[in-house]
C-alpha positions in Angstrom: 228.6 110.2 -9.8 227.2 113.3 -8.2 226.6 112.4 -4.6 226.9 115.8 -3.0 224.1 117.1 -0.9 222.6 120.6 -1.1 224.5 121.4 2.1 227.7 121.7 0.0 226.4 125.0 -1.5 226.9 126.5 2.0 230.7 126.1 1.9 231.2 129.4 0.2 234.7 129.8 1.7 235.9 127.4 -0.9 235.9 127.9 -4.7 233.7 126.0 -7.0 236.7 124.0 -8.3 237.6 123.0 -4.7 234.1 121.8 -4.0 233.8 120.1 -7.3 237.1 118.2 -6.7 235.7 116.9 -3.5 232.5 116.0 -5.2 234.4 114.0 -7.8 236.1 112.0 -5.1 232.9 111.0 -3.3 231.4 107.5 -3.4 228.2 106.1 -2.1 228.3 103.1 0.3 225.6 101.1 2.0 225.6 102.0 5.7 223.1 99.8 7.5 220.7 99.8 4.5 221.1 103.5 3.8 223.0 105.2 1.0 225.8 107.2 2.6 228.5 109.5 1.1 232.1 108.5 1.8 235.4 110.0 0.5 239.0 108.7 0.5 240.9 110.9 3.1 243.9 112.6 1.6 245.9 112.0 4.8 244.6 108.8 6.5 244.6 106.7 3.3 241.1 105.3 4.0 237.5 106.1 3.2 235.7 108.2 5.8 232.0 109.1 6.1 231.2 112.7 5.0 229.6 114.1 8.1 229.4 118.0 8.1 232.6 118.5 10.0 234.4 115.9 7.8 233.4 117.8 4.7 235.0 121.0 5.9 238.1 119.0 7.0 238.5 117.4 3.6 238.2 120.7 1.9 240.9 122.1 4.1 243.2 119.1 3.6 242.9 119.6 -0.2 243.7 123.3 0.1 246.7 122.6 2.4 248.1 120.0 0.0 247.1 121.3 -3.5 247.1 125.1 -3.0 249.5 125.8 -0.1 251.9 123.0 -1.0 252.1 121.1 2.3 253.1 117.5 1.9 250.6 115.0 3.2 253.4 113.5 5.3 253.5 116.7 7.3 249.8 116.5 8.1 247.9 114.6 10.8 244.2 114.3 11.5 242.6 113.9 14.9 245.9 114.7 16.5 245.9 114.1 20.3 246.5 117.2 22.5 247.9 116.5 25.9 246.8 118.6 29.0 248.7 117.0 31.9 247.5 113.5 32.1 244.4 114.2 29.9 244.9 112.9 26.3 241.3 112.9 25.3 241.4 116.1 23.2 241.9 115.9 19.5 242.8 118.6 17.0 241.0 118.3 13.7 244.1 119.0 11.6 247.7 119.5 12.5 250.5 120.5 10.1 254.0 119.8 11.5 257.0 122.0 11.4 259.2 121.3 8.3 262.4 120.8 10.3 260.9 119.4 13.5 258.7 116.6 12.4 256.8 116.1 15.6 256.2 119.7 16.5 252.9 121.2 15.5 253.2 124.3 13.2 249.5 124.9 12.2 246.4 123.7 14.1 243.1 123.8 12.3 239.7 123.4 14.0 236.6 122.8 11.8 234.0 122.3 14.5 230.5 123.7 14.0 230.6 126.1 16.9 230.8 129.8 17.6 233.9 131.6 16.6 234.5 132.8 20.1 234.4 129.3 21.5 236.5 128.0 18.7 239.1 130.6 19.3 239.3 129.7 23.0 239.7 126.1 22.1 242.5 126.9 19.6 244.2 129.1 22.1 244.4 126.2 24.6 245.7 123.8 21.9 248.3 126.3 20.8 249.4 126.9 24.4 249.7 123.1 24.9 251.7 122.4 21.7 253.5 125.7 21.0 252.0 125.9 17.5 252.6 129.4 16.1 249.6 129.3 13.6 245.9 128.5 14.3 242.8 128.5 12.1 239.1 128.2 13.0 236.7 127.5 10.1 233.2 126.3 9.6 233.3 126.2 5.8 231.7 129.7 5.5 234.3 131.6 7.5 237.9 131.2 8.3 239.9 133.1 10.9 243.7 132.8 11.0 245.8 133.8 14.0 249.6 134.0 14.6 250.6 133.2 18.2 253.2 135.9 18.8 253.6 135.1 22.5 251.7 133.0 25.0 249.2 135.7 25.7 248.6 137.3 22.3 247.1 135.9 19.1 247.4 138.3 16.2 244.8 138.0 13.4 246.5 137.6 10.0 244.8 137.6 6.6 246.0 134.2 5.3 248.1 131.1 6.0 251.7 131.1 4.6 252.4 128.7 1.8 254.8 125.8 2.5 257.6 127.8 0.8 256.8 131.0 2.8 257.7 132.1 6.3 255.3 133.6 8.8 257.2 136.8 8.6 256.7 137.1 4.9 252.9 137.0 5.5 252.9 139.3 8.5 255.6 141.8 7.3 254.7 142.1 3.6 254.0 145.7 2.7 250.3 146.4 2.1 248.9 148.8 -0.5 245.2 149.7 -1.2 245.1 146.8 -3.7 245.9 144.4 -0.8 242.7 145.6 0.9 240.7 145.2 -2.3 242.0 141.7 -2.8 241.0 140.8 0.8 237.6 142.4 0.2 237.1 140.3 -2.9 237.9 137.2 -0.8 235.3 138.1 1.8 232.7 138.8 -1.0 233.2 135.2 -2.1 232.2 134.0 1.3 228.7 135.4 0.7 226.2 137.0 2.9 227.2 135.0 6.0 230.6 136.6 6.1 231.2 138.9 9.0 230.5 142.6 8.5 232.7 145.3 10.0 229.9 145.8 12.5 230.1 142.2 13.5 233.9 142.5 13.8 233.5 145.4 16.2 230.9 143.5 18.3 233.4 140.7 18.6 236.2 143.1 19.5 233.9 144.6 22.2 233.1 141.2 23.6 236.6 139.9 23.7 238.8 143.0 24.3 237.1 146.4 24.7 234.6 145.3 27.4 237.5 144.7 29.7 239.7 147.6 28.6 238.2 150.3 30.9 237.6 152.7 28.0 234.7 154.3 26.2 234.1 151.9 23.3 232.6 154.4 20.9 235.5 156.9 21.4 238.3 154.3 21.0 236.8 152.6 17.9 235.9 156.0 16.4 239.6 157.0 16.8 240.8 153.8 15.1 238.3 154.1 12.2 239.2 157.8 11.8 242.9 157.0 11.7 242.5 154.1 9.3 240.4 156.2 6.9 243.2 158.8 6.9 245.8 156.1 6.3 243.9 154.7 3.3 243.5 158.2 1.8 247.1 159.2 2.1 248.3 155.8 1.0 246.2 156.1 -2.2 247.2 159.8 -2.9 250.9 159.3 -2.2 251.3 155.8 -3.5 252.9 154.5 -0.3 252.4 151.5 1.9 249.7 151.4 4.5 250.8 152.3 8.0 247.7 151.0 9.9 249.3 147.6 10.4 249.8 145.2 13.3 253.5 145.0 13.2 256.4 145.3 15.7 256.0 145.0 19.5 252.8 146.2 21.3 254.7 149.3 22.6 256.1 150.2 19.2 252.6 149.7 17.6 251.0 152.0 20.2 253.6 154.8 19.3 253.1 154.4 15.6 249.3 154.4 15.7 249.3 157.4 18.0 251.5 159.3 15.6 249.2 158.4 12.7 246.2 159.5 14.7 247.9 162.8 15.5 248.6 163.3 11.8 245.0 162.6 10.9 243.7 165.1 13.5 245.9 167.8 12.0 244.6 167.0 8.5 241.0 166.7 9.5 240.5 169.1 12.5 237.3 169.6 14.4 236.4 166.0 15.1 238.8 165.3 18.1 240.4 167.7 20.5 244.0 168.5 19.7 245.3 166.8 22.8 243.1 163.7 22.5 245.1 160.4 22.7 244.3 156.8 22.0 243.5 155.4 25.5 243.7 151.6 24.7 246.6 149.8 26.3 249.3 148.6 23.9 248.1 145.0 24.1 244.4 145.9 23.6 245.4 148.2 20.7 247.3 145.4 19.1 244.3 143.1 19.0 242.1 145.9 17.6 244.5 147.0 14.9 245.0 143.4 13.9 241.3 142.9 13.6 240.7 146.1 11.5 243.8 146.2 9.3 242.5 144.1 6.5 239.2 146.1 6.0 239.1 148.7 3.3 236.9 151.4 4.8 236.9 153.9 1.9 234.3 153.2 -0.8 232.1 155.1 -3.1 229.3 155.7 -0.5 231.0 155.0 2.8 228.4 152.4 3.7 231.1 150.1 5.0 231.6 152.4 8.0 227.9 153.2 8.3 226.9 149.9 9.8 229.8 150.1 12.3 228.9 153.7 13.3 225.2 152.9 13.6 226.0 150.1 16.0 228.3 152.3 18.1 225.9 155.3 18.2 222.8 153.3 18.8 224.2 151.8 21.9 224.2 155.2 23.5 221.2 157.0 22.1 220.1 156.7 18.6 218.1 153.4 18.8 216.4 154.6 22.0 215.0 157.6 20.2 213.7 155.6 17.2 216.2 156.9 14.7 218.3 154.7 12.5 220.8 155.6 9.8 219.1 155.7 6.4 220.3 153.0 4.0 222.5 154.5 1.3 220.3 153.2 -1.6 217.3 155.0 -0.1 219.4 158.2 0.3 220.5 157.9 -3.4 216.9 157.6 -4.5 216.0 160.7 -2.6 218.9 162.7 -3.9 218.1 161.8 -7.5 214.4 162.7 -7.1 215.2 166.0 -5.4 218.0 166.7 -7.9 220.0 169.4 -6.0 222.0 171.8 -8.1 225.4 173.6 -7.5 223.8 177.0 -6.7 221.3 175.5 -4.2 221.7 175.2 -0.4 221.0 171.8 1.3 220.4 170.8 4.9 219.7 167.6 6.8 218.1 168.4 10.2 218.6 165.0 11.7 221.8 164.0 10.0 222.8 160.7 11.7 225.9 159.6 9.7 225.7 162.4 7.1 224.2 160.2 4.4 222.0 162.8 2.8 224.7 165.5 2.8 227.5 163.3 1.5 225.4 161.9 -1.3 224.2 165.4 -2.2 227.9 166.3 -2.6 228.4 163.3 -4.9 225.4 164.3 -7.0 226.5 167.9 -7.4 230.1 167.0 -8.0 229.1 164.9 -11.0 227.5 168.0 -12.4 230.6 170.1 -11.7 233.0 167.6 -13.2 230.8 167.1 -16.3 230.7 170.9 -16.8 234.5 171.1 -16.4 234.9 168.3 -19.0 236.8 166.2 -16.5 236.5 162.6 -15.6 235.1 161.6 -12.3 237.8 159.0 -11.9 237.8 157.8 -8.3 235.9 160.9 -7.3 233.9 159.3 -4.6 236.8 157.8 -2.8 240.3 159.2 -2.2 241.3 161.7 -4.9 241.7 165.4 -4.1 238.6 167.4 -5.2 238.4 170.3 -7.6 238.4 173.7 -5.8 234.9 174.4 -7.2 233.6 171.2 -5.6 235.2 172.0 -2.2 233.8 175.5 -2.3 230.3 174.1 -3.0 230.5 172.0 0.2 231.8 174.9 2.3 229.1 177.3 1.3 226.0 175.3 0.6 225.9 172.0 2.5 224.7 171.9 6.2 223.6 169.3 8.7 222.3 169.3 12.3 221.8 166.6 14.9 221.0 166.7 18.6 223.2 163.6 19.4 226.8 164.6 19.9 228.2 161.3 18.9 226.3 161.3 15.6 227.5 164.9 14.9 231.1 163.8 15.3 230.6 160.8 13.0 228.8 163.0 10.4 231.4 165.7 10.7 234.1 163.2 10.2 232.5 161.7 7.0 231.6 165.1 5.6 235.2 166.3 6.1 236.6 163.2 4.4 234.2 163.2 1.5 234.3 167.0 1.0 238.0 167.5 1.8 237.1 170.9 3.3 235.4 172.7 6.1 232.3 171.0 7.3 229.0 172.6 8.4 227.7 169.9 10.7 226.4 171.4 13.9 225.5 170.0 17.3 222.1 171.6 17.9 218.7 170.4 18.9 216.7 171.1 15.7 213.4 171.2 17.4 214.3 173.4 20.4 215.6 176.4 18.4 214.5 178.9 21.0 217.5 177.8 23.1 220.1 177.9 20.4 221.6 181.1 21.7 222.2 179.4 25.0 224.0 176.5 23.3 226.0 178.5 20.7 227.4 181.0 23.3 229.4 178.3 25.1 233.1 178.8 24.4 233.8 175.1 23.8 230.9 174.9 21.3 232.2 178.0 19.5 235.6 176.5 19.2 234.4 173.6 17.2 231.3 174.9 15.3 231.7 178.7 14.9 232.4 178.8 11.2 229.5 176.5 10.3 227.2 178.4 12.7 228.0 181.7 11.0 227.2 180.1 7.6 223.9 178.8 8.9 222.9 182.2 10.3 223.5 183.8 6.9 220.6 181.6 5.6 218.0 182.8 8.0 214.9 184.4 6.5 214.9 187.1 9.2 218.3 188.2 10.2 217.7 189.3 13.8 219.3 188.2 17.1 217.6 185.1 18.4 215.5 184.6 15.3 216.1 181.0 14.1 212.6 179.8 13.1 212.6 180.6 9.4 215.4 179.7 6.9 215.9 179.9 3.2 217.1 176.5 2.2 216.5 175.2 -1.3 216.5 171.5 -0.4 216.0 169.6 2.8 216.4 165.8 3.1 216.1 164.0 6.5 215.1 160.9 8.3 213.9 162.3 11.7 213.3 160.1 14.8 209.9 158.4 14.5 209.6 157.2 18.1 209.2 159.0 21.3 207.2 162.0 22.4 208.1 165.6 23.4 206.3 166.6 26.6 208.0 169.9 27.6 205.4 172.7 27.1 208.0 175.4 26.5 209.4 173.3 23.6 205.9 172.4 22.2 204.3 175.9 22.4 205.9 177.4 19.2 204.5 174.6 17.0 201.1 174.8 15.4 200.9 171.0 15.2 201.3 170.9 19.0 198.0 172.7 19.4 194.5 171.3 19.2 191.9 172.8 16.9 190.6 175.0 19.7 194.1 176.3 20.4 194.9 174.3 23.6 198.4 172.8 23.8 198.7 169.1 23.5 200.2 167.3 26.5 202.7 165.4 24.3 203.5 165.3 20.6 205.5 162.7 18.6 208.9 163.9 17.5 208.4 163.2 13.8 205.3 165.5 13.8 207.3 168.4 15.1 210.0 167.7 12.6 207.6 168.0 9.7 206.6 171.6 10.8 210.2 172.5 11.6 211.5 171.2 8.3 208.9 173.2 6.3 210.1 176.3 8.2 213.6 175.6 7.0 212.5 175.8 3.4 212.4 179.0 1.4 209.3 179.6 -0.8 209.5 177.0 -3.6 212.0 174.9 -1.6 211.6 171.1 -1.7 211.9 168.4 0.9 212.3 164.6 1.2 211.5 163.1 4.6 211.2 159.5 5.8 208.1 158.9 7.9 206.2 156.0 9.4 203.6 154.7 7.0 200.8 155.4 9.4 201.2 159.2 8.9 199.9 158.7 5.4 196.8 156.6 6.2 195.9 156.8 9.9 192.6 158.7 10.5 194.1 160.3 13.6 196.8 162.0 11.3 194.3 163.7 9.0 195.0 167.1 10.6 198.7 166.6 9.9 198.1 165.8 6.3 196.0 168.9 6.0 198.7 171.0 7.6 201.3 169.7 5.0 198.9 170.3 2.0 198.2 173.8 3.2 201.8 174.7 3.0 203.2 172.4 0.3 202.5 170.6 -3.0 202.7 166.9 -2.5 205.2 165.7 -5.2 205.5 162.0 -4.4 205.1 159.3 -1.8 207.4 156.3 -2.1 206.7 153.2 0.1 209.9 151.5 1.2 210.3 147.7 1.6 209.2 146.5 5.1 212.7 145.2 5.8 214.4 148.5 5.1 215.3 149.3 8.7 215.8 145.7 9.9 217.2 144.4 12.2 216.5 147.5 14.2 212.8 147.9 13.5 210.1 146.4 11.3 208.1 149.7 11.1 206.8 150.3 7.6 208.1 153.6 6.3 207.5 155.8 3.3 209.4 158.8 1.9 207.3 162.0 1.5 208.4 164.5 -1.2 207.0 168.0 -1.2 207.6 171.5 -2.6 206.7 174.6 -0.7 204.0 176.7 -2.4 205.3 179.9 -4.0 203.7 182.3 -6.4 206.5 184.9 -6.4 209.5 184.0 -8.6 211.7 186.6 -6.8 211.3 184.6 -3.5 212.3 181.3 -4.9 211.4 178.6 -7.5 207.8 178.9 -8.6 205.3 176.5 -7.3 201.9 178.1 -7.8 199.2 177.1 -5.4 196.7 174.6 -7.0 193.6 172.8 -5.8 194.0 169.8 -8.0 197.3 168.3 -9.2 198.9 165.0 -9.9 200.9 163.1 -7.3 203.5 160.4 -8.0 203.1 157.2 -6.0 205.4 154.2 -6.0 206.3 151.2 -3.8 209.6 149.4 -3.5 209.1 145.8 -4.5 212.6 144.4 -4.5 214.1 143.3 -1.1 217.4 145.1 -0.3 217.7 143.7 3.2 216.6 140.2 4.3 214.5 139.4 7.4 217.7 139.2 9.5 218.8 142.6 8.5 221.6 141.5 6.1 222.0 143.3 2.7 221.0 141.4 -0.4 223.5 141.9 -3.1 222.9 141.7 -6.9 224.5 138.8 -8.8 225.6 138.4 -12.3 224.2 135.6 -14.5 227.1 133.4 -13.6 226.3 133.7 -9.9 229.2 136.1 -9.0 228.5 139.3 -7.2 227.9 142.3 -9.4 230.2 145.3 -8.8 230.1 148.9 -10.0 232.7 151.0 -11.7 234.3 151.6 -8.3 234.6 147.9 -7.6 231.9 148.0 -4.9 229.1 145.5 -4.4 225.6 146.5 -5.6 222.7 146.1 -3.3 219.5 144.7 -4.8 216.6 147.2 -5.2 214.3 148.8 -7.8 214.8 152.4 -6.6 217.1 153.6 -9.4 219.5 152.4 -12.1 222.9 151.8 -10.5 225.5 153.2 -12.9 223.8 151.8 -15.9 224.2 148.2 -14.6 220.7 147.6 -13.4 217.2 148.4 -14.5 215.6 151.8 -14.3 213.5 152.2 -11.2 211.4 154.6 -9.1 213.8 157.6 -9.4 213.8 157.5 -13.2 210.0 157.1 -13.3 209.7 160.2 -11.0 212.0 162.2 -13.3 209.7 161.5 -16.2 206.7 162.5 -14.1 208.4 165.7 -13.0 209.2 166.7 -16.6 205.6 166.1 -17.7 204.4 168.2 -14.7 206.8 171.0 -15.5 208.5 170.9 -12.1 211.2 173.5 -12.1 214.0 171.4 -10.6 214.0 169.0 -13.6 213.8 171.6 -16.4 
């Protein structure tokens, strides 16, 4: 008889078979006039009431016995833990050592409490009993630790079976497939499973906050090093080296050596003499937490959340700029359709989303023309020379936040496998660029990219950085905060009132609109994320007139209200324009017209829930849908994802563009 409640659907840590087996064992008993679920306990030999914690405990008991092979005689429930004379504490589950029948080997806590509190409780239980393995679980999550010494708990990815030693689990060589298997296991846990961002927050709370280091710098070093390890492991078919093995001192030496190797391969992100500043003990905890995460994927969004959190703590969030979700970026790239011969720039690059996805888009064209398979193109394979040359010559990005620039530079380098053109400059304050670019330390890092950017100026004179000749610009500029410095405002037309008087302050995104249009060559096209109010507020009528005077409005796409949650609930839209041009020698034709058609669309499908968690597409059987690169697919109606989902806004715009005769879809 089915007596399970709806609450059982929340225990996604366990398979359907495990949950069904528990369901089949359940019986209904009268409890003071009320029908109550009971189950025969696999260890205690008696029926127990199925309260929430008991449900998780019974699922774990079944896994220990039926999957991991531990005999029921080795297992105890509600095992007393002695602290001096205090014997009131009880461990939910204890598995005893195979040879020492009274010595705890595994302690499992299934309390409905925070992971941090559960870990502290487990730590005290393990100290008191000497148990080398400890598990915290709430039915949705499970965290496993190996107590290597009294003061250090090392995260491990699973419990050993009864026929395995701890060393076999900890020391087993890992390959990329190991990380994929662990990723699949996390996916089965559902949307409540921890993200990489959440893991870093936990590391910061428990370790990094007391480590006396710059959190951004040290986590950035570790992610940088792990990305390199994954790439080289894949390309050279060798074991992963970013592992929590050996002593703390030995681990520090090996991770530092791997970091040094990564710096040599991917220069320009860290100084040559930069070192990992975490203590060996702190580093061991961090590596143990990160080692089971596969960071490389087809769009790098795994690291996006982590970097957004790290950067926003210092500056991004305060200025109203948040990294654009990768599915929105993909829609923009598809609608702008950049080509191999065209130059592209992002003037507020964040984590390099627009530039990296432009690379992916153009590389597809290159590989198709060469008659070659994309293979694992968007992850770890070496790129075709033609693809690398495209990145070096045609793809540029700028940001005023130094941390964002380094993140963007890192991801562009990795994705493009070549020199990057990501520059640390204040896009809006170009009159001071010479002052910035003349500094020796700036030149040392950015000189090559700077020379490439200067070649694309419309007027090649010293100090002239207003007009450029870019074919495509895509950006999500900051849409909060005002600029008040008169010397910075004075060059902008939108900063002046109708009578010519300078405004006392102007919103950043307004200045970016004018600045971005100046970056475009005649006939160049732009996609820019803006607050919805810019499209319908009466006070922004002059801005709309300014845009229409200089550009043809191609499209306006309203994004779902949850798009930038949990950071902000501001409604946003993407504006697509093409700069007017009647001279085909100056650029793509876009003859000035008084009346023309505009494409309008609104995203209807929720990609992010109200809490800011991604909503993933599921197959008819309820499992998570994955693309050809084995990555989860986010729900949306913006475009068809690799032929696996329905056609969306991007495909509808392409049809519109062809009907209208727009040159970039001919």
